[in-house]
N, C-alpha and C positions, 0 to 999 in steps of 0.2 A: 504493500500500500504506499501511498504517497508520503505519509508521515515517516515511514521507516527509511525511504530513500532520502528524505531531508535530513534525518538523523545521521544516516551514513555519510552524507556530504559534509555534515558538521564535524563528524569524526575525522574524515580525510582532511578537511580544511584545517582542523586543529593540529593534526600530525604534521602537515606541511609547514604550518606556522611555527611549531616547535622546532623543526629541523632548521628552518631559515634563521630563527632567532638564536639558536644555540651553536649552530655549526658554521656561522659566518666568521672567517678569521678577522682579528683585530690586532694587527702586528704592533701597533703603538702601545698596547697594554701588556705586551709580553713580559717585561720586567716585573710589573706588579703581579701578574698571574703566577710567575715562577716563585714569587715569595709567599703565596697563599698556601698555608698548610692544609693538607687534605682533611684533617680531623676537625677543622674549625666549624662552628655552628652559626655564628654571626660573623661573616668574613668581610674584612676590608672597611674602608672609610664609610661605606654606605651599605653595610651588611643588612640592616633592618629592611632597607628597600628591596634588596635581593630576596629576602625571606618572603616578603609579601608577593612580589612579582613571580617568584618561582612557584609558589603555591597556586597562584592564579593561572599560570602558564598551562598546566596539564588539565585543568578543570573542564574546558570545552571539549577537548579530545575524549576524555573519559565520559562526559555527559552525552555526547553524541553516540559513543560506542555502546553505552548502556541502553539508550533509547532505541538503538537499532536492533536490540534484542540479545546482545551478548551478556552473559551472567556476570553479576557483580564481582565475584571473586576472580573471574578471568579478566575483567576490565582492570582490577587492581594489579593482577599479575602482569598484564600488558604494560601498565604504567611503570612498574618496577623494572621490567626488562628494558623498556625504552629509555628510561633515565640512566640505567646502567650502561647501555650502549652509547648514549650521548656523552656520558662522563668519561668513558674509555676513549672515545674519539677525541674529546677535548684534551685529554691527558697525553695522547700519543701523536695525534695528527694536526689538529686545528691550532693554528698560531694565535696566541694572545687570549685564550679562553682558559679560565681556571676550573679545575675539577675539585669538588669537595664533598664531604659527607653531608653538609647542609643542603646542597643541591639535590642529593638523592633523597634525603628525608622530606624536604619541602615539595619536590615534584611528586613523590609518592602520596604525600598528604593531599595535594591538589587533585591527583587522579582519584583518590578515595572519596573526597568530598564531592567531586563531580558525579561519580558513580552512584553515591548515596542520594544525592539530590535528584537525579533522574529516577531512581528506584522509588522515591517517596513523593513524587509530584502530586499524587492523589491526596496524600495526607497534608501537604503544604497548602494546596489550593482548595481543598474541600475538607478541612479538619473538623473533627467533632468539637463540641463546645469546650470540653476540658483541655483538648490538645491546643485549640486556638488560644485559650487563656494562657497556657504555658508559653506558647510561642510569643505572644504579645509581651508578657512580662520579661521574657529572655531578650527580645529585641529592644525593649526599652532600656534594659541593663546594658546591652551592647552599645546602643547609641550614646549613652552617658559615658561608657568606658572609652569609646573612640574620641568623644569630645574632650574627656579629661586627659588623655594621652596627647591629643593635639594642643591643648592649652599648655601642657608642660613643655612640649617640643618647641613651641613658638615663643617661650619666655626668653628674656635676655640671657646672654652668656658672657662672662668675663673671666677667662681662664688665666692661670699662671703661665709664665714664660718657661724657657727662653723663646724669644720671638725673632722672626725673620721677615723683612719687608722686601717685596719684589716689585720693581717698576717695569712694566711692559715686558714681562717674561712669559714664555710659553708655559701653558698648563695642559699637558696632553689630555684630550686630542685637540685642544684649542691653540692655534698660533698666538703670538703676542699682539698687543696693541700696535697698530701701524703708525701711530703718531709719536710724540715725545712727551714724557712727563717732566714738568718743570719744577714742581714743588708738591708736597703733600704733608698733611698734618692730621692728627687724631686728637681732638680737643686742643690742649696746649702743647702736645708732644710732636715735634717734627718727625716725619716718617722718611728717613733717608733710606736709599736702597742698600740692602745688606742686613747683617745681623745686628739687632739692637744691643747696646751694652748689657753685660751680665747684670742681672738683678733688676732689669727694667720691668716696670709694671704698667698695666693699662691705666688710663686716667681713672681716678676714683669715681667719677660720675657713671662710668660704664658698669660698675658693680651695682649701681642703683637702677640700671636699665636706660641710661642716657648716653647716646653716641653722637659724636659730631666729627664727620670726616670731610675734609676739604682738599681738593686736588686741582691743581692748575696744569693744563696741558696745551700742546700744539696738536691739532687734529691730524689724523691720517685718513686714508681712503676708507669709506664704510665697507664692511664685510658682513655676510649674512649670519655667521656664527659668533659665539661670544669671544671677545678679545680682551684678555686681562689687561687692565690699566694699572691698578695698584692692588696688591693682595697682601694681607698680614697672616703669617703662618705661626703655628707652634708645632712641636714635634707630633707628626702623625695627622694633622688636620689643619684646614684653613679656618681662621677665625672670622675674617670678613674680606670682601672683595668688591672692587668696582670694575665694571666691564663695559665695553662698547659692543652693541649688537645691531648692526646695520646703522640706522640713524638714532637708535634708542640707547639710553643709559640704563644699565643694570646694576643693582646693588644687592649683594648677598649680605644679609643682616647676621650679626653675631647672635645666634640663638642656640637653645638647648638641643635643637635638632641634630647638631653636629656631634656632640658626645653620645647621643642616643642612636647614632649611625643612620639617621634619616637624611634625605636631601635637604640642604639648607634652604631657608625661605628667602626668596629673591623677589625684588620689586622692580618695575620697569617704568621709566619716564620716556614717553614717546616723543620723537623728534627733538632730541637733545643735542644732536650733532648735525653740522652742515655737510654738504656733499664735498666741498672743497677741503683740501688738506692745508696744514700750516696755519689754521685759524686759531688764535688764542682763546681758550675757554676756561672758566672757573666752574667746577663741578662740586656740588655739596650733597651729602647724604646725612640725614639726621634721624635719630630715633629717640623718642621721649614718650613715656607713658604708653607704650605699645602702639605708638603712632609713628609712621614713617613718612618723612618728607624728602623728596629728591628735587634738586634744582640745577639748572644750567643757565649760564649767562648768554647762550646762543639766542639770536633773534630778539634781543632786548629783554630776555628773561623767560625761561620756561620752568614750571614747577608742577608738582603733583603731590598730594597728601593722601595717604591711605591708612585708616585705622585697622590694625591687625585683629583677627577673629579666630577663635578655635575652629570655626567652620572651614578655615582654609587649609586644614590638615590634609586634605586630598592632594595638595600640591607637593607634599613632602615625599610621596611614594611614586611619583611619575618616573617612567623609564627613560626620560629625556630631559635635557635642560629646558626649564621654563621659568619665566619671571612674571609675577602678578602684574597685569596692566589694567586698562579700563574695562576689559571684559570680565574681570575677576567676579563681580557680583552675579553676572549671568551664569557663569560656570558653577559658582557655589550654589546658586539657587537650584540648578539642575541636580547637583550632588545631594542637596538637602531634601528635595522633593522625592528623589528615588529612594533615599534612606527611610523617609517617614511613610512611604506608601505601604510597606508590609505591616507597620504598626496600625495604620488605619484598618487594613484588611483584617488582621487577626483580632484587633480590639473589638471590632463590630461583630465578628463571628463568635467570640468567646466570652463576652461580657455584657451585662445589662448596659443600656445606652448611657446612663449617667456614669457608671463606673468606667466605661470605655472612653467617654469624653474626658473624664478626670485623669485617666492614665495618659492619654495623648497630650492633653494640655499640660499636665504636670511635667512630663518628660521634656516638652519643648521649652517650657519656662526654665526648668533646671539647666537644660543644655545651652540655651541662648541668653539667659539673663543672670541666673544665680552663679553658675560656674564661671563665666567670663568676669563677673564682678569680683568674685573671690580671688581670681588669678590676676587681677589688675588690668584687664583689658577695657578699652572704651566700649560704649554701647554698640551692639552689632547693628549692621545696616538693615533698614526696614525690609529689604528684599529677603533676608533670611527668615524673618517671621512669616512673610507672605508665601514663600516657597515651602516652608515646613507645613503650614496649614493646608496649602493646595495639595501636597503629596499625601497627607493624611486623609484629606477629603476624598481624593481620587480612590485611594485604597478602601475607604468606607463605602464608596459608591460601587466599587467592583466586587464587594464581598459576596453578594448574592449570585453574581454570575461568574465566579471564579472557577467553576467546574469545567468551563469551556476547554481550557488548554489540556487538562488531563484526558478528557473525553477524546479530543482530536489526536492526542498522542497514544491512544489505544492503551490507557493506563492499566486495565486488568492484567494484560500479559506482562507489562513492565513490573507491576506491583508484585508479581509472583516470583521475584528474585530470591526470596528466602529459601526456596526449595532447590535453587539451581546451584 
């Protein structure tokens, strides 16, 4: 039947995607890959990101394979064998890819979750009232847990040294800034290129969450990827960085995301650089009370201010470089609406109306008002409230018709996995 063919296509597409993502050589990463121990569980500077992405990577393949009629245990076995083959090829053949125990465990976990999700579609979309109640409470707890981790990761970070300052230096895979750095300072401390004197500390205001970075440059030709202008490093990690990306200015904030092995939070100022090279510019990046302000002297002055929010945590696990720009509120709204939809679905199906509304409203208020305030964030953007309400409302409206997908997927045969 057509649903099985679609499921098979999903499995094949997932397999092709896995092979493309994992077996593409990255020669510039060869030194770092060689230094990665096989037995590590959270590997490298962005190990937490790898854990999340490696778990998600195998889920579509396993989901499609299970929906096509393959038994759950065979799907899990296929995931184990596939990840073992990938790790063997990365270790012996593919240049610049690291092989680790973490990859094997997380890929297997992703395959197991995908298979179990496919095998329980009927329960998830058409749960009994007790099951829906458990799902709703668990999802609310997950929502608050994700927001709490995001709030912690986006908090300011002011580590101890020693520190090294780099002016217009390559940061693989990114080439250096094409212009010239004239001067740089962090608060009252000049940032000259090279190692800072032994015992140097970050400005005291940074420990309270206030950062003021000022850099004077002569511009170079714009390039599409990130080009490091000034970066401040400590052993093993970058503390902060200022980059050019095309005509935009990118600032990587000093945040707890770095010691937690997530991707650092980055903010983007659009049209901060001219097309011409050799133009003198003053660039400023400020952080105060979890609010970031970027400014450029180009064109008589360009600036943008963004209040950080725990809801921006989705940007910390992306598989590519990304800086929050004017579109951040739209992307965050999509993320929040998608996250709140299951809560509306299961809350309506498993609880009395008043209790369901209380659970949904209480979760949203705790996640968007109480938790950010306790963590020192400014009030969240209105779109976060609207998107959360819209997602929960959509889930609520869909609760009665949620049996459609399992029926179309021929769920009785899929649900019989326990005997296979």
